[in-house]
N, C-alpha and C positions, 0 to 999 in steps of 0.2 A: 581559478580567485580569487575565493576570499580567502584565502592564505594570502597571499598579494594584497589585498585591502587591508585585512585584521593587520599585519606586518607597516602599509603605509598607517593607520592608523597608530600603533603602537611609535611608530615613527613621530609620528604628528605627537602624540601626547608626551614624547622626550624633549621631544625638540620646543616646545608649549611649557615644560618646568624647567628646563633648562634657560627659558624667554625669562619664564618668572624670576628666578635665582638671578640673570644679569640686569631685571629693571630692579629688583629689589636692593640688590648693588649700587645700583644706577642712584638709586634716591637716598641709598647709602652716604657717596660718592656727592650727592647736590648736597647733603647734608653739612658735611663735612667740609668742602668750598665755602658753603655759606657761612660755616663758621672759620675759616679764615681771611676770606675777605673779610669779617668784621675787623677780627684782631688784623688784619694792615690796615685798615682804615682808625684802628684805635693807634694806631701804631702813627702813621699819619700825624693826627694831630698830635700825639704827644713830643714825636719829630716840629710839627709847627710850635710849639705848646716852647721847644727850646731853642728852633731858632732866633723867635721872641727873645727867651732870654739871653740868648749870644749877640742879639744889636741891644739889647738892656745893658749888657756887659761892659760891652763894646762904648756906650754914649758915659757909662760912668767912670768908666777909663779914662775916657777924655777929660772930663771935669775932673778926677781926681790930678790927672797932670799939670792940668793946668790952674789949680789952685794949689797944690802940695808937689812941687816940683820937686824940692829936697828929698821929701819922703820915697827915698828908693827905700825900706822893707814892705809899707802898703801898696805901691806899685808890682813888688814882685808877689805880694800875696795877691794882688787882683790879675794878673798873670798865671799864677796858677789855678787860679778859678776859673780865669776861663778856660786853660789850657783842658783842665777838668772837662770842664762842659762841650771843648770842641771834640774830648777824647769818647763821652757819652754820645757824643752825637754822630761821631761814624760810629760806635757800637750800634744805635739805632736804623743807619745807614745801612751795615755790613746785615745785621739783621731782617732788614728789611728787609734787602737785596732776597737773600736766603726765603724768609716767607714767599717774597715774589715769585721764588724760583719755583716754588713746592706748587703757590697754584699755579705755574703755569706746568708743573705738572699733574698737577690734579685735572685744568679744563683741558688738557692732552687726553688722558685716559679717559674722561668722561665724554671726552669725541670719537675715542677707539669703542666705547662699552658702547656708545649711537649709535656708533656705525655696523658694529657688530647683533644690535640689537632689529636693527633697520635688514641685518639681513637675514638674521632670521623669519623675522618677522614676513619677508621676500619669500623665503622658500616654505615657511606655512601658508602664503598664501596658494603658492606652485603648489604642494601638495593639498588643499582644498580645490585649487581644481581640476587634478589628475583624479583627486577620490571621486567627485561630480562627473568628471566623463567616465567613469567607471560604474560609479551607482545606473547611469545614462546608460550605459553599454547593456548592461545584465540587466535594466525595465525591457531593454529593445530585444535581447535575448530570450527574456521570459514570455517576452508576447510572440516574439515568431515560434517559441516551444507550444504553448498553449497551439498557435494558430495554426502550429504543424497537428500538433494535436486532434485537434477539431477535424481535420483536413482527414488525419488518417481514417478517426470514429467513422464521419461520415462517407471515406469507402468503404470501410468494413461491414 
């Protein structure tokens, strides 16, 4: 009985240590997720700013076309600037999509860790219940043994 109890206690300590490590990893992943969320928000703000710039450039392009229809050089220059902005916007959108994918992976991983953490907590709870049951049985057996010894002494 004591050997089983020691084995259970050792299993309990191993599971508890594993749970502590996983919890620490979960906290680190939460911190990393927070950093990625901040980065995603920053990129979104930058994207909004770029979208605003694009709208401004479109407006400038219309004004330039109406005021200086003959000036093809200036028109070509504005188109090139606009293309750069669009290219930069597309690049930022690709980076945003990539970060969003990474963030989703981190969330999925965090969910997996939470699920594993819950499984381990359930396992520890079950071991605690089994340990309590074993301790009650040991106490009961001790009482019966004492009672038996007392009865044996009374008959002697």
